[in-house]
KEKE-3310 file (N, C-alpha, C; in steps of 0.2 Angstrom, whole numbers, plus 5000, padded with zeros to 4 digits):
npx = (4974:4972:4960:4956:4958:4949:4937:4935:4925:4923:4920:4926:4919:4910:4919:4924:4913:4910:4921:4927:4918:4920:4931:4928:4930:4941:4955:4966:4970:4978:4973:4969:4970:4982:4992:5003:5005:5015:5012:5018:5019:5006:4996:4993:4984:4981:4987:4979:4967:4970:4975:4962:4955:4963:4962:4948:4949:4954:4968:4983:4990:5004:5007:5016:5020:5023:5025:5024:5013:5004:5002:4997:4985:4977:4975:4968:4956:4952:4949:4939:4929:4927:4923:4911:4903:4900:4888:4878:4883:4893:4911:4923:4930:4936:4942:4946:4955:4965:4970:4973:4979:4995:5005:5020:5034:5042:5055:5057:5070:5079:5090:5087:5076:5064:5065:5059:5046:5043:5047:5042:5032:5024:5021:5025:5019:5024:5020:5023:5028:5034:5022:5022:5020:5026:5041:5054:5067:5071:5079:5082:5069:5060:5067:5077:5070:5061:5069:5079:5071:5064:5075:5079:5068:5067:5079:5079:5070:5077:5087:5080:5074:5086:5089:5081:5074:5073:5063:5054:5037:5031:5040:5046:5039:5034:5035:5025:5025:5021:5020:5019:5009:5017:5030:5029:5026:5030:5028:5015:5015:5007:4992:4996:4994:4998:5007:5012:5025:5031:5042:5046:5057:5060:5058:5066:5077:5074:5063:5047:5050:5044:5038:5050:5056:5048:5051:5064:5064:5057:5065:5076:5071:5069:5082:5089:5082:5084:5097:5097:5090:5099:5109:5103:5094:5079:5067:5069:5064:5050:5044:5032:5025:5014:5005:4997:4985:4979:4974:4958:4943:4935:4943:4950:4953:4946:4944:4956:4965:4970:4983:4979:4965:4965:4963:4949:4945:4951:4944:4931:4932:4934:4947:4952:4951:4946:4941:4953:4965:4968:4970:4964:4967:4959:4958:4949:4952:4948:4949:4962:4968:4962:4969:4982:4980:4975:4986:4995:4990:4989:4991:4999:5005:5014:5030:5039:5032:5031:5045:5059:5067:5057:5050:5037:5024:5009:4997:4985:4970:4955:4943:4943:4949:4948:4943:4946:4934:4925:4926:4921:4908:4903:4903:4893:4882:4880:4879:4868:4864:4852:4854:4867:4877:4891:4894:4893:4906:4913:4922:4917:4920:4929:4946:4953:4960:4974:4979:4973:4980:4993:4992:4988:5000:5009:5003:5005:5018:5017:5013:5016:5032:5030:5017:5018:5027:5020:5008:5014:5020:5008:4998:4987:4990:4983:4981:4983:4980:4982:4973:4972:4980:4980:4966:4964:4972:4968:4955:4948:4936:4933:4929:4919:4923:4913:4906:4917:4921:4909:4908:4920:4918:4907:4912:4923:4915:4909:4919:4923:4932:4927:4921:4906)
npy = (5067:5063:5069:5058:5047:5049:5047:5034:5021:5015:5002:4986:4978:4987:4996:4988:4986:4998:5005:5007:5015:5027:5032:5032:5040:5047:5047:5053:5054:5048:5035:5032:5025:5025:5024:5013:4998:4986:4970:4957:4939:4937:4927:4924:4922:4934:4943:4941:4946:4959:4962:4961:4972:4983:4983:4986:4999:5005:5004:5000:4984:4975:4959:4947:4930:4912:4904:4906:4903:4899:4903:4916:4913:4906:4915:4925:4918:4915:4928:4932:4923:4925:4938:4937:4931:4940:4951:4963:4974:4967:4969:4966:4960:4950:4958:4969:4963:4959:4971:4978:4970:4964:4950:4943:4932:4927:4924:4922:4919:4922:4933:4949:4945:4952:4963:4967:4967:4977:4988:5004:5006:5015:5011:4998:4983:4972:4956:4943:4928:4914:4903:4893:4882:4870:4863:4855:4860:4874:4885:4884:4883:4893:4905:4909:4910:4921:4931:4933:4935:4946:4955:4954:4959:4972:4977:4978:4988:4999:5000:5003:5015:5023:5025:5034:5051:5064:5073:5066:5064:5051:5042:5028:5027:5022:5008:4994:4983:4966:4961:4953:4949:4941:4946:4954:4948:4934:4924:4929:4942:4943:4951:4961:4973:4973:4983:4993:4997:4986:4972:4955:4947:4934:4922:4910:4899:4887:4889:4892:4895:4900:4912:4918:4920:4930:4940:4942:4945:4957:4965:4965:4972:4985:4988:4988:4998:5010:5012:5015:5027:5035:5036:5043:5052:5058:5059:5049:5035:5027:5017:5006:4995:4981:4973:4959:4950:4933:4928:4926:4921:4922:4916:4922:4912:4897:4884:4887:4886:4895:4895:4899:4896:4883:4882:4883:4872:4861:4861:4859:4847:4838:4839:4843:4837:4843:4859:4871:4883:4893:4907:4917:4929:4936:4942:4948:4944:4952:4965:4965:4966:4979:4987:4987:4994:5006:5010:5012:5023:5033:5049:5052:5063:5068:5064:5060:5054:5041:5039:5029:5030:5033:5021:5016:5006:4995:4987:4975:4970:4963:4969:4962:4949:4931:4917:4899:4893:4903:4904:4891:4892:4902:4894:4885:4892:4898:4887:4877:4861:4849:4856:4853:4841:4839:4847:4841:4836:4846:4852:4850:4848:4857:4862:4872:4877:4878:4865:4859:4866:4861:4847:4848:4854:4843:4834:4840:4837:4826:4832:4839:4848:4862:4865:4861:4870:4882:4879:4877:4890:4898:4893:4896:4909:4923:4934:4950:4964:4981:4990:5003:5013:5011:5012:5025:5032:5028:5027:5015:5002:4986:4969:4959:4946:4936:4936:4934:4921:4914:4916:4911:4897:4893:4894:4884:4873:4871:4867:4855:4854:4853:4839:4832)
npz = (5215:5198:5186:5178:5186:5196:5190:5190:5195:5213:5215:5209:5201:5195:5189:5179:5171:5166:5162:5149:5142:5147:5140:5127:5111:5115:5112:5114:5127:5143:5145:5132:5116:5111:5121:5127:5136:5145:5150:5160:5159:5155:5154:5167:5183:5190:5181:5169:5172:5174:5161:5154:5160:5157:5143:5142:5146:5135:5132:5123:5124:5128:5129:5138:5135:5137:5126:5108:5094:5103:5117:5115:5107:5116:5126:5119:5116:5129:5135:5126:5129:5143:5143:5136:5145:5154:5162:5153:5140:5128:5127:5121:5105:5092:5083:5091:5100:5091:5087:5098:5108:5109:5108:5115:5115:5129:5141:5158:5164:5154:5148:5141:5135:5137:5130:5117:5120:5130:5123:5117:5126:5139:5152:5163:5169:5179:5182:5182:5190:5199:5208:5219:5233:5237:5233:5224:5224:5231:5229:5215:5209:5214:5220:5211:5198:5202:5207:5197:5186:5189:5190:5176:5169:5175:5172:5158:5157:5162:5153:5141:5145:5147:5134:5129:5127:5140:5137:5129:5128:5128:5134:5144:5159:5172:5183:5188:5200:5205:5220:5236:5251:5257:5257:5267:5280:5289:5300:5310:5323:5339:5339:5331:5318:5302:5291:5276:5279:5285:5285:5280:5288:5292:5284:5274:5264:5269:5277:5273:5259:5247:5252:5255:5242:5237:5245:5242:5228:5228:5236:5228:5217:5222:5225:5213:5206:5214:5212:5199:5200:5208:5199:5188:5192:5200:5192:5183:5182:5188:5202:5209:5221:5222:5235:5236:5246:5250:5235:5227:5218:5202:5188:5172:5163:5158:5170:5177:5191:5206:5218:5230:5230:5235:5249:5250:5242:5249:5261:5257:5252:5262:5268:5280:5296:5307:5315:5314:5322:5311:5301:5287:5275:5262:5245:5231:5214:5204:5211:5213:5201:5197:5207:5202:5190:5194:5202:5192:5185:5194:5199:5187:5180:5188:5187:5197:5207:5211:5214:5216:5228:5237:5240:5238:5243:5242:5251:5247:5251:5257:5269:5281:5292:5292:5301:5301:5305:5303:5289:5286:5291:5282:5270:5273:5275:5262:5254:5256:5263:5260:5243:5242:5244:5247:5257:5269:5271:5277:5291:5308:5322:5334:5336:5340:5351:5362:5364:5352:5342:5345:5342:5328:5323:5325:5317:5304:5301:5292:5281:5264:5263:5260:5264:5277:5283:5282:5290:5303:5305:5306:5313:5326:5326:5323:5308:5303:5292:5287:5275:5273:5267:5253:5251:5255:5246:5232:5233:5234:5236:5243:5238:5248:5260:5261:5249:5240:5243:5240:5226:5222:5226:5219:5206:5207:5209:5197:5189:5193:5204:5217:5225:5221)
capx = (4973:4971:4953:4954:4957:4943:4931:4934:4921:4926:4919:4929:4914:4907:4925:4925:4907:4909:4928:4928:4914:4923:4936:4926:4931:4946:4961:4972:4971:4982:4969:4968:4972:4989:4996:5005:5007:5017:5010:5022:5015:4999:4991:4992:4978:4981:4988:4974:4962:4973:4974:4955:4953:4967:4958:4942:4950:4957:4975:4986:4993:5010:5007:5021:5018:5029:5026:5019:5007:5000:5000:4992:4979:4974:4974:4963:4950:4950:4947:4933:4924:4925:4919:4904:4900:4899:4882:4878:4886:4900:4916:4928:4929:4942:4946:4949:4960:4970:4972:4975:4983:5000:5009:5027:5036:5047:5057:5059:5077:5083:5092:5085:5069:5058:5066:5054:5039:5043:5048:5036:5027:5024:5020:5026:5016:5028:5016:5026:5033:5031:5019:5022:5021:5030:5045:5060:5073:5068:5083:5081:5062:5057:5070:5080:5065:5058:5074:5082:5065:5063:5081:5079:5063:5068:5085:5077:5066:5082:5091:5076:5074:5092:5090:5075:5075:5069:5058:5049:5031:5029:5045:5044:5038:5032:5034:5021:5028:5017:5024:5014:5010:5022:5036:5028:5026:5030:5025:5013:5015:5001:4988:4999:4991:5004:5006:5017:5032:5034:5046:5047:5064:5060:5058:5073:5076:5072:5057:5043:5054:5040:5038:5057:5057:5044:5055:5071:5062:5055:5071:5080:5068:5071:5089:5091:5079:5087:5104:5096:5089:5105:5113:5100:5090:5072:5062:5071:5059:5046:5043:5028:5024:5007:5006:4990:4984:4977:4970:4953:4939:4934:4948:4948:4954:4942:4948:4962:4965:4975:4985:4975:4959:4966:4960:4942:4945:4953:4939:4925:4933:4936:4954:4953:4947:4943:4942:4960:4966:4971:4967:4964:4965:4958:4956:4946:4956:4947:4951:4970:4969:4961:4974:4987:4978:4975:4993:4998:4987:4989:4996:5004:5008:5020:5034:5043:5027:5034:5052:5061:5069:5051:5048:5030:5021:5002:4994:4979:4966:4948:4943:4942:4952:4943:4946:4943:4927:4921:4925:4916:4901:4901:4901:4887:4876:4879:4878:4865:4863:4852:4856:4874:4879:4898:4894:4895:4913:4916:4924:4913:4924:4934:4952:4956:4964:4982:4979:4972:4986:4999:4990:4989:5007:5012:5000:5008:5024:5016:5011:5022:5036:5028:5011:5020:5030:5015:5004:5018:5021:5002:4993:4986:4992:4979:4984:4979:4983:4979:4972:4970:4984:4977:4959:4965:4975:4965:4947:4946:4933:4935:4924:4919:4925:4908:4905:4923:4921:4903:4909:4925:4916:4903:4917:4926:4910:4907:4925:4924:4937:4924:4917:4898)
capy = (5062:5066:5068:5052:5042:5051:5045:5027:5019:5012:4994:4983:4976:4993:4998:4983:4986:5005:5009:5008:5020:5034:5034:5032:5046:5051:5043:5057:5054:5043:5029:5031:5019:5026:5022:5005:4995:4979:4965:4951:4934:4939:4922:4922:4923:4941:4947:4941:4951:4966:4963:4963:4979:4988:4983:4989:5006:5007:5004:4994:4980:4971:4954:4942:4923:4907:4902:4909:4907:4895:4907:4921:4911:4904:4922:4928:4914:4915:4934:4933:4919:4929:4944:4935:4928:4946:4954:4969:4975:4964:4975:4964:4956:4947:4964:4973:4960:4959:4978:4981:4965:4961:4946:4942:4926:4929:4919:4925:4918:4923:4940:4952:4941:4956:4970:4969:4968:4984:4994:5008:5006:5020:5008:4990:4979:4965:4952:4936:4926:4907:4903:4886:4881:4864:4862:4851:4864:4881:4890:4884:4883:4898:4911:4911:4913:4927:4937:4934:4937:4954:4959:4954:4964:4979:4979:4980:4994:5004:5001:5007:5022:5026:5027:5039:5058:5066:5077:5062:5063:5044:5038:5024:5031:5019:5000:4992:4976:4962:4957:4949:4950:4936:4950:4959:4945:4926:4922:4935:4943:4943:4957:4966:4975:4974:4988:4993:4998:4980:4967:4949:4945:4927:4917:4908:4894:4881:4890:4896:4897:4904:4919:4921:4922:4936:4945:4943:4948:4964:4969:4966:4977:4992:4990:4990:5005:5015:5013:5019:5034:5038:5038:5047:5057:5056:5059:5044:5030:5026:5010:5005:4988:4979:4967:4956:4944:4927:4930:4921:4924:4918:4917:4923:4906:4891:4878:4889:4886:4898:4891:4902:4892:4877:4882:4881:4865:4856:4861:4856:4839:4834:4839:4845:4833:4848:4866:4873:4890:4896:4913:4919:4936:4936:4948:4946:4945:4959:4970:4966:4969:4986:4990:4988:4999:5013:5012:5014:5029:5038:5055:5050:5069:5069:5058:5058:5052:5034:5038:5023:5031:5033:5014:5015:4999:4995:4981:4974:4965:4965:4973:4958:4943:4926:4911:4893:4892:4908:4901:4885:4895:4905:4889:4881:4897:4900:4881:4872:4854:4848:4850:4852:4835:4840:4851:4836:4835:4852:4850:4853:4848:4862:4860:4879:4879:4876:4858:4857:4868:4856:4841:4850:4855:4837:4831:4844:4833:4822:4835:4842:4853:4869:4865:4860:4876:4887:4878:4878:4897:4902:4890:4899:4916:4927:4938:4956:4969:4987:4992:5010:5017:5010:5015:5033:5035:5026:5027:5008:4998:4979:4964:4956:4939:4931:4937:4931:4914:4911:4916:4906:4891:4892:4892:4877:4867:4871:4864:4849:4854:4850:4833:4832)
capz = (5210:5191:5184:5175:5191:5200:5187:5190:5201:5218:5215:5203:5196:5191:5185:5173:5167:5163:5161:5142:5140:5149:5136:5120:5108:5119:5111:5116:5134:5145:5144:5125:5112:5109:5126:5127:5143:5145:5156:5159:5162:5153:5155:5174:5186:5191:5175:5163:5174:5172:5154:5152:5162:5152:5136:5142:5146:5128:5131:5119:5129:5126:5134:5137:5136:5137:5119:5103:5095:5108:5122:5112:5105:5122:5129:5115:5117:5136:5136:5123:5133:5149:5141:5134:5151:5159:5161:5150:5133:5127:5126:5117:5099:5089:5080:5096:5102:5086:5086:5105:5112:5105:5112:5114:5118:5134:5147:5164:5165:5148:5148:5135:5133:5137:5127:5112:5123:5133:5118:5115:5132:5144:5158:5163:5174:5180:5187:5181:5195:5201:5214:5221:5240:5238:5227:5226:5225:5232:5225:5208:5207:5217:5221:5205:5193:5205:5207:5190:5182:5191:5187:5169:5167:5176:5168:5151:5157:5163:5146:5137:5147:5145:5127:5128:5129:5145:5134:5126:5133:5128:5137:5149:5165:5178:5183:5194:5202:5209:5226:5240:5258:5259:5258:5273:5286:5289:5306:5313:5330:5342:5339:5327:5312:5297:5285:5271:5282:5288:5280:5282:5289:5295:5279:5271:5259:5273:5280:5269:5253:5243:5255:5254:5235:5236:5249:5238:5222:5229:5238:5222:5213:5225:5225:5206:5204:5218:5209:5193:5202:5210:5193:5183:5195:5203:5187:5178:5181:5194:5204:5215:5222:5225:5239:5238:5251:5246:5229:5225:5213:5196:5183:5165:5160:5160:5173:5180:5199:5209:5224:5236:5230:5239:5256:5249:5239:5254:5266:5254:5250:5268:5269:5287:5300:5312:5314:5317:5322:5305:5298:5280:5272:5255:5241:5225:5209:5200:5215:5213:5194:5197:5211:5197:5185:5198:5203:5185:5183:5200:5198:5182:5178:5192:5186:5203:5213:5214:5213:5220:5235:5242:5242:5239:5243:5244:5253:5243:5254:5259:5276:5287:5292:5292:5303:5297:5307:5299:5282:5285:5292:5276:5265:5275:5274:5255:5250:5261:5261:5252:5238:5241:5248:5249:5264:5275:5272:5281:5298:5314:5328:5335:5339:5339:5357:5362:5362:5345:5338:5346:5338:5321:5321:5325:5310:5299:5299:5287:5275:5260:5266:5260:5268:5284:5285:5283:5296:5309:5305:5306:5318:5332:5326:5318:5304:5302:5288:5286:5268:5274:5263:5246:5251:5255:5239:5226:5234:5233:5241:5241:5238:5255:5260:5259:5241:5236:5244:5237:5219:5221:5227:5213:5201:5209:5208:5190:5185:5196:5209:5223:5224:5223)
cpx = (4971:4963:4951:4953:4951:4937:4930:4930:4925:4926:4922:4924:4911:4913:4925:4919:4907:4915:4929:4924:4916:4928:4935:4927:4937:4953:4967:4974:4976:4979:4967:4971:4979:4994:4997:5007:5009:5015:5014:5018:5008:4994:4990:4986:4977:4981:4983:4968:4964:4973:4967:4953:4957:4964:4952:4943:4953:4964:4977:4991:4998:5010:5013:5019:5024:5030:5021:5019:5002:4997:4995:4985:4974:4971:4968:4956:4948:4946:4940:4927:4922:4921:4912:4900:4898:4892:4883:4881:4892:4905:4921:4926:4936:4946:4949:4955:4966:4974:4976:4979:4988:5004:5016:5030:5042:5049:5060:5067:5081:5084:5090:5079:5064:5059:5061:5047:5038:5044:5042:5031:5029:5024:5022:5023:5019:5024:5019:5030:5030:5028:5018:5024:5026:5034:5051:5066:5071:5072:5082:5074:5058:5061:5074:5075:5062:5063:5077:5077:5064:5069:5081:5074:5065:5075:5084:5074:5071:5085:5087:5075:5080:5093:5085:5077:5071:5063:5053:5043:5029:5035:5042:5044:5038:5032:5030:5023:5023:5021:5019:5014:5015:5029:5035:5028:5026:5025:5022:5014:5008:4998:4991:4995:4997:5002:5012:5024:5035:5037:5046:5054:5065:5061:5065:5072:5073:5065:5053:5047:5050:5040:5045:5058:5053:5048:5061:5069:5061:5061:5076:5078:5070:5078:5091:5088:5082:5094:5103:5094:5095:5110:5110:5095:5083:5067:5064:5066:5056:5045:5038:5026:5017:5008:4999:4990:4982:4972:4965:4949:4939:4939:4946:4949:4950:4947:4954:4961:4971:4977:4981:4968:4959:4963:4952:4941:4946:4947:4933:4926:4935:4943:4956:4948:4943:4944:4948:4960:4970:4967:4968:4963:4965:4957:4954:4951:4955:4949:4959:4971:4968:4966:4980:4986:4978:4982:4997:4996:4987:4994:5001:5007:5014:5025:5039:5038:5029:5041:5055:5063:5063:5049:5041:5027:5013:5000:4987:4975:4959:4948:4943:4947:4947:4947:4943:4936:4923:4920:4921:4909:4898:4899:4894:4881:4875:4877:4874:4864:4856:4852:4863:4877:4886:4899:4896:4902:4917:4917:4919:4916:4929:4940:4956:4960:4971:4983:4978:4978:4992:4998:4991:4996:5011:5009:5003:5015:5023:5014:5017:5025:5033:5022:5013:5023:5025:5010:5008:5019:5014:4997:4993:4988:4988:4983:4980:4983:4979:4979:4971:4974:4981:4970:4959:4967:4971:4957:4944:4941:4934:4929:4924:4921:4919:4906:4911:4922:4915:4905:4915:4923:4911:4907:4920:4921:4909:4913:4927:4929:4934:4920:4910:4896)
cpy = (5066:5065:5061:5047:5043:5048:5037:5025:5015:5004:4992:4981:4982:4996:4994:4985:4993:5008:5011:5014:5027:5036:5034:5039:5050:5048:5047:5057:5048:5036:5028:5026:5019:5024:5015:5003:4988:4976:4959:4945:4935:4934:4920:4924:4930:4945:4946:4945:4958:4967:4965:4970:4984:4988:4987:4997:5009:5007:4999:4990:4975:4965:4949:4935:4918:4905:4905:4904:4904:4900:4913:4919:4909:4910:4925:4924:4915:4922:4935:4929:4922:4935:4942:4933:4934:4949:4961:4969:4971:4969:4973:4960:4954:4953:4968:4970:4960:4966:4980:4976:4962:4957:4944:4936:4928:4924:4923:4925:4919:4931:4943:4949:4946:4963:4972:4970:4975:4990:4997:5009:5012:5017:5000:4988:4972:4961:4944:4934:4919:4908:4895:4885:4876:4863:4858:4855:4872:4886:4890:4885:4889:4905:4913:4914:4920:4933:4938:4937:4945:4958:4960:4960:4971:4982:4981:4987:5000:5005:5005:5014:5026:5028:5032:5046:5060:5070:5073:5061:5055:5039:5034:5027:5027:5011:4999:4984:4972:4959:4953:4951:4945:4940:4954:4955:4937:4924:4928:4936:4944:4950:4963:4967:4977:4979:4988:4994:4992:4976:4961:4947:4938:4922:4916:4902:4888:4882:4895:4899:4901:4912:4922:4923:4928:4942:4947:4947:4956:4968:4970:4972:4984:4993:4992:4997:5011:5017:5017:5026:5038:5040:5043:5052:5055:5055:5053:5039:5028:5018:5010:4997:4987:4973:4964:4951:4938:4929:4924:4924:4919:4920:4919:4916:4900:4886:4880:4889:4889:4894:4893:4899:4886:4877:4880:4874:4860:4856:4857:4849:4835:4834:4840:4841:4837:4855:4868:4881:4893:4902:4914:4926:4936:4942:4945:4948:4951:4965:4971:4968:4977:4990:4992:4993:5006:5015:5015:5022:5035:5043:5054:5057:5070:5063:5057:5055:5046:5034:5033:5024:5032:5026:5014:5008:5000:4988:4981:4968:4967:4967:4969:4952:4937:4920:4905:4892:4897:4906:4896:4888:4898:4900:4886:4886:4898:4893:4876:4865:4851:4855:4849:4847:4836:4844:4847:4835:4841:4850:4854:4853:4853:4860:4867:4881:4877:4869:4856:4860:4864:4850:4843:4851:4848:4833:4834:4841:4829:4825:4837:4847:4860:4870:4865:4867:4882:4886:4879:4886:4901:4899:4894:4906:4920:4932:4944:4961:4975:4988:4999:5014:5017:5013:5023:5036:5034:5026:5020:5006:4990:4974:4960:4949:4934:4931:4933:4924:4911:4911:4911:4899:4889:4890:4885:4872:4866:4867:4858:4848:4852:4844:4833:4826)
cpz = (5203:5190:5182:5180:5195:5197:5187:5196:5206:5217:5208:5198:5192:5187:5178:5168:5163:5161:5154:5140:5142:5145:5129:5117:5111:5118:5112:5123:5136:5144:5137:5122:5110:5115:5127:5134:5142:5151:5155:5162:5161:5154:5163:5177:5187:5184:5169:5165:5172:5165:5151:5154:5158:5145:5136:5143:5140:5127:5126:5124:5125:5131:5133:5139:5135:5130:5114:5097:5100:5113:5120:5110:5111:5126:5126:5117:5124:5137:5133:5127:5139:5148:5139:5140:5156:5157:5157:5143:5133:5124:5121:5110:5097:5086:5085:5099:5098:5086:5093:5109:5108:5110:5110:5118:5123:5139:5152:5165:5160:5148:5141:5132:5132:5133:5121:5115:5127:5128:5116:5121:5137:5151:5158:5169:5174:5185:5187:5187:5197:5208:5216:5229:5241:5232:5229:5228:5225:5229:5218:5205:5209:5217:5215:5200:5196:5205:5201:5186:5183:5189:5180:5166:5168:5173:5161:5151:5158:5157:5142:5139:5146:5138:5125:5131:5135:5143:5130:5130:5133:5131:5142:5156:5172:5178:5189:5195:5207:5214:5230:5247:5261:5260:5264:5280:5284:5294:5310:5321:5333:5342:5335:5320:5307:5292:5281:5273:5285:5283:5283:5282:5292:5290:5276:5266:5262:5276:5276:5263:5248:5245:5254:5247:5234:5239:5244:5232:5223:5231:5232:5217:5215:5224:5218:5204:5208:5215:5203:5195:5204:5204:5188:5185:5196:5197:5181:5176:5188:5195:5210:5215:5225:5228:5241:5243:5247:5241:5227:5220:5207:5191:5176:5162:5163:5164:5176:5187:5202:5215:5230:5236:5234:5245:5255:5247:5245:5259:5263:5253:5256:5270:5276:5291:5306:5311:5318:5317:5317:5302:5291:5279:5265:5252:5234:5219:5205:5204:5214:5206:5194:5201:5206:5193:5188:5200:5197:5183:5188:5199:5193:5179:5182:5191:5191:5209:5216:5213:5218:5227:5240:5244:5243:5238:5244:5245:5250:5247:5256:5267:5282:5286:5294:5295:5299:5299:5303:5292:5281:5286:5285:5271:5267:5274:5267:5251:5255:5258:5264:5249:5238:5246:5251:5255:5270:5276:5276:5288:5303:5320:5329:5339:5338:5345:5356:5361:5355:5341:5339:5342:5330:5319:5321:5318:5304:5296:5293:5280:5271:5264:5266:5264:5276:5287:5286:5289:5302:5310:5308:5311:5324:5332:5321:5315:5302:5297:5288:5278:5268:5268:5255:5246:5251:5248:5233:5227:5233:5238:5239:5242:5245:5255:5258:5252:5238:5237:5240:5229:5217:5221:5221:5207:5201:5208:5201:5186:5188:5201:5216:5221:5226:5227)
residu = (UNK:UNK:UNK:UNK:UNK:UNK:UNK:UNK:UNK:UNK:UNK:UNK:UNK:UNK:UNK:UNK:UNK:UNK:UNK:UNK:UNK:UNK:UNK:UNK:UNK:UNK:UNK:UNK:UNK:UNK:UNK:UNK:UNK:UNK:UNK:UNK:UNK:UNK:UNK:UNK:UNK:UNK:UNK:UNK:UNK:UNK:UNK:UNK:UNK:UNK:UNK:UNK:UNK:UNK:UNK:UNK:UNK:UNK:UNK:UNK:UNK:UNK:UNK:UNK:UNK:UNK:UNK:UNK:UNK:UNK:UNK:UNK:UNK:UNK:UNK:UNK:UNK:UNK:UNK:UNK:UNK:UNK:UNK:UNK:UNK:UNK:UNK:UNK:UNK:UNK:UNK:UNK:UNK:UNK:UNK:UNK:UNK:UNK:UNK:UNK:UNK:UNK:UNK:UNK:UNK:UNK:UNK:UNK:UNK:UNK:UNK:UNK:UNK:UNK:UNK:UNK:UNK:UNK:UNK:UNK:UNK:UNK:UNK:UNK:UNK:UNK:UNK:UNK:UNK:UNK:UNK:UNK:UNK:UNK:UNK:UNK:UNK:UNK:UNK:UNK:UNK:UNK:UNK:UNK:UNK:UNK:UNK:UNK:UNK:UNK:UNK:UNK:UNK:UNK:UNK:UNK:UNK:UNK:UNK:UNK:UNK:UNK:UNK:UNK:UNK:UNK:UNK:UNK:UNK:UNK:UNK:UNK:UNK:UNK:UNK:UNK:UNK:UNK:UNK:UNK:UNK:UNK:UNK:UNK:UNK:UNK:UNK:UNK:UNK:UNK:UNK:UNK:UNK:UNK:UNK:UNK:UNK:UNK:UNK:UNK:UNK:UNK:UNK:UNK:UNK:UNK:UNK:UNK:UNK:UNK:UNK:UNK:UNK:UNK:UNK:UNK:UNK:UNK:UNK:UNK:UNK:UNK:UNK:UNK:UNK:UNK:UNK:UNK:UNK:UNK:UNK:UNK:UNK:UNK:UNK:UNK:UNK:UNK:UNK:UNK:UNK:UNK:UNK:UNK:UNK:UNK:UNK:UNK:UNK:UNK:UNK:UNK:UNK:UNK:UNK:UNK:UNK:UNK:UNK:UNK:UNK:UNK:UNK:UNK:UNK:UNK:UNK:UNK:UNK:UNK:UNK:UNK:UNK:UNK:UNK:UNK:UNK:UNK:UNK:UNK:UNK:UNK:UNK:UNK:UNK:UNK:UNK:UNK:UNK:UNK:UNK:UNK:UNK:UNK:UNK:UNK:UNK:UNK:UNK:UNK:UNK:UNK:UNK:UNK:UNK:UNK:UNK:UNK:UNK:UNK:UNK:UNK:UNK:UNK:UNK:UNK:UNK:UNK:UNK:UNK:UNK:UNK:UNK:UNK:UNK:UNK:UNK:UNK:UNK:UNK:UNK:UNK:UNK:UNK:UNK:UNK:UNK:UNK:UNK:UNK:UNK:UNK:UNK:UNK:UNK:UNK:UNK:UNK:UNK:UNK:UNK:UNK:UNK:UNK:UNK:UNK:UNK:UNK:UNK:UNK:UNK:UNK:UNK:UNK:UNK:UNK:UNK:UNK:UNK:UNK:UNK:UNK:UNK:UNK:UNK:UNK:UNK:UNK:UNK:UNK:UNK:UNK:UNK:UNK:UNK:UNK:UNK:UNK:UNK:UNK:UNK:UNK:UNK:UNK:UNK:UNK:UNK:UNK:UNK:UNK:UNK:UNK:UNK:UNK:UNK:UNK:UNK:UNK:UNK:UNK:UNK:UNK:UNK:UNK:UNK:UNK:UNK:UNK:UNK:UNK)
# end
């Protein structure tokens, strides 16, 4: 690992608090103000946290948004408000944002749309992708945006790199792609601990199409980048993929709710009549942002470290899997009644056995198709992942489930997603 990476604290909270001070007066370093990083879909749940952390490290960020100037103005406002809410010295100002955060209007499905955004960047963080469990047309609403968007962004990266000299120290070097554990597994096998070598070969347009879109997008990325490597050599352009679990936590944007928050919202609002055998693997959004940043900086002086033929992937998740009963127990412990009257909505009766799973699967028939597919794939099938690879490589530690759930629930209460 480079010296710069070793200085980053393991805790994401510490990293955010102290990162910018480690680079003050060091504008010539990789984390200095001259290095540019493109972040696609910069207003997204993960992406906005990544933008915040990059700004604290002193990078110049090229953020893509759906519309200008609306997207830029909303991002500026959200980042400033979030920074003001943090403990300790405030790190951002309007002047810093205007100087170090440059926004571009881009469309995932429009070829050439990202050319200006990636120009001048040494790193590209491609986080933009749809996250919808239930859609009318899986091909049109999920797979096409994910795959075409990935091909468009990576295609522009390849074009830019082809125009650059191998001797240019500021040439485009590395792409970090946000994938998902959905690309690793659909229906878990008994007692199996999944790692980066596993691929989801089960999902399709009719079964968990969101999972399928993540698989197809990641495979498209590897295929395209391997072709570029075969044509131009191993030092041409790097690719690494980040595969987060269910991402929760407090967002940068006020009132933004991520799809993974729904498990807490449904439980708190009485959406489950009983305790079912469903497992959750969570990760805090700050940790996911930090994982992207560390993957970008990791052994950056070796321009073949993430050569596409190596297919380097990193699972990003906390250290434990959580059952629905454990999740409910955390909520009851952290939010006692009184004063939290909503806790009475949490399920108490256990239907975690085979009979309960059968009943739940029958009941899922009346749910939207995306929810139905997920329940039928995961009921009674615990899910386990190994985060050893990313912990060993980057020295990361993860926010524990109890803390994630507590902070997420407090946030959901403040924005009225949980009925008091």
